[in-house]
N, C-alpha and C positions, 0 to 999 in steps of 0.2 A: 802660530795660530794652531788652536787646537780644538778639535769637535768632538762633543760627548754624546754617543748615540745610545740611548736605554731603550730596549726592546723589552715587551713583557707579554708579549701575547702567547698563549700555549697551543696554538694552531699551530707552531713550525712552518714548515712551507708553504702551507696554505694560506698564512696570516697577511692579510692584504694591508695592514699597519707597519708590520716590521719590513714589508717590500715595498712601502713606499717609504718610509723611514730611511731605510738603507739606500733606496735611491738617491734620496736627498744628500746623504751623507757623503754617499763617496762623487756626487755631481760636485759638493761645494770645496771637497778636498783638491779633487783632480783641475778646478778651475784655480786653484791657489795653491801652486809648490811649496808653500811653507807650514801649511795646513795639515794636522798629521789627526788622526783619527782612533778615539780609543772608543772601545762597544763593549757595553755591559748586558749580557742577555740575561736575562730576569729569571728567566723558565730553565735554562742550563744550570745558570748558577744561582738560585734562589739566597735572596737574606734571608735573614732571621726573622721571626715577628718579635716584635722588642716584648720584653720579660720584666720581671723583677732585679734579673741582675743587670740588666743595661739599665734600668731606672735609677738602680742605686748606683750604679757602677762610673755613669756619669757628673755626678756631683759627688765622686771619692778622688781623693787626689790620684795620680796614677800610680805612687811608690805602695800605696794603702789596699788597690785594689786585691781582691781575691782572681786566683786565676779566669775562674768563669767570668768574671766583668770586665777583667781584661781582654778576656778573646771578644766579649760581644760590644765594647766599645772600641775595639781596635776593629772590628767591620766597619761600624759608624765612619769610625774616620779614616777610611782606606775610600768610600764613597764619597766623603766631603771632600777630599784631596780632590780626586776626578773631579768635583764640581765646581772647587775654586779654580783648578788648572784650565778648565774650559773657556774657550772666548764663545763658541757656539754650542748650547744643548738642545737636543733632536730628543723629544718623549713621545715613543708610539706604545697606543693601547687600543684592545680592542673596546667595546662598548659594552658591559657588561652588568646585569641588574640595572643599567643606567646610571654606571658610576665607571671608573676605573677597576683595573684590573686589582686583585687582592698582590700580586708582585710588587705593582709598580707603587701601589699604598705603602707597602714597608720601607721601598727607597724612600719618599716619602717622610717616612716616620726616622730614618736614618740619619737625613739632609737635616730636617728641622730640627732643630739642637741647639736648645739656649747657653749663649755664652761664644759659640761656633757661626751658627750663620744667622741669628738674631740675638739680640741684646736687649735687656730691660733700660731704659733712662727716666730721667725727671719727666720724658714728655713720652713716656710709653714705650712700646718695642721697636727696634730699627730693624729692618733687614740688612744683612753684613753680604748677600752674595752680591757683588751690583758689577755693572759694564759686559752683561752677560745678554747675547741674543739664542731667545727660547725657539723654538717651534713644536708645537702639540701634532703629532700625525696620529687620527681619532677615527676607525674603523667602526661603521654602524648597519645592523640590519636595515633598522628605519631611518625616515629623515627627521632629525632633531633642531636641524639649524633655522628651521621656520616652520609654520604653521601649528597647529595643536597642541603636536609633540613635545615644542621647545621648553615647556615646563618640566615634561619630565628629565630633561638632560640637564644632570648633575656633576658629570664628567669634567666639563668645561670650566664651569664657575667655580669648581673645587678647584682647580689644577690653577686657575689663575689668582683668586684668593691666597694661596697656601704660596704659590711663587712667588706673590707679589710682597707677602710676610717676609719673606727673607731676602727680600732685595732686587727679585727677577722679574720688572715690569712691563720689560719689551719681547712679548708676546705674539707668535702670531701661530693661527692654527690651521691643518689641512686637514679634511673631511673626507672621509671615502665614504659616504652616506650611501645607503637603499641595496645595499650588497644581499640583502634576503629577498630583494624584490625579484629575482630573474636573474638568468646571465645578460639580457640586455642591460638590465641596469647597473651589475656588475662591470663589464665592458666599460659601460659611462662611465661610472663612478673613480673606476683606474685612469682614465680618460683626463676628465676633470682634475684629478688630483695629481695627476703626471705635468700638467699642465702648470699646477700650481707651483708644483717642483722648479720646473725649469723658469718660470717667470722669478720664483726667488733666487738663483742661482744667477740670473740676469741680473738682475740686481745686483748683488753680490759684486759681483765684475764690475758694476757702473763704479759702484762704490770703493774698490781697489783703487781703481784707475784714477780716481779724484783725488785718492790721499796722498 
């Protein structure tokens, strides 16, 4: 078993999404001695935005790539290897301008790769990253899971769409919302998210016991 934790908030130790996602990852690992944890911090080690060398390099045979093409495609290969090796994937992001962080978007751009994570066939595209459990941990200043602001949430619909496109359809969301509404709201949001984490861990233990 392996858990991949991908964090992307620029807020460092103050990040609510990183805190809750890390708590989830560590509790899942603690609950299963066979579970190993791989952490990719996209702020400490940001992935390069895809460029012309990447766009041409992924369609160029490895032996014919320029050094720069080999470098940028190699980055994509590494993050894809991490993704394929994981049984559980935890993606943490703040809600930035109604969507995910740009660092997490770069991660998506590197793992959503034709011929690797999806392929085109007679019946259209097919996702190749299957058998994963995914948790999205999203922190937001306002409330976007219900009410009039739902239509402003482009983060969760986008992630569900792109993850599903590459084969990951078993996706749960843990929201930490309303953290911009005062200290009491922060406490309540974190408590609710922690309760969801504990429920997830308890459910995973039940599944392991039944296996």
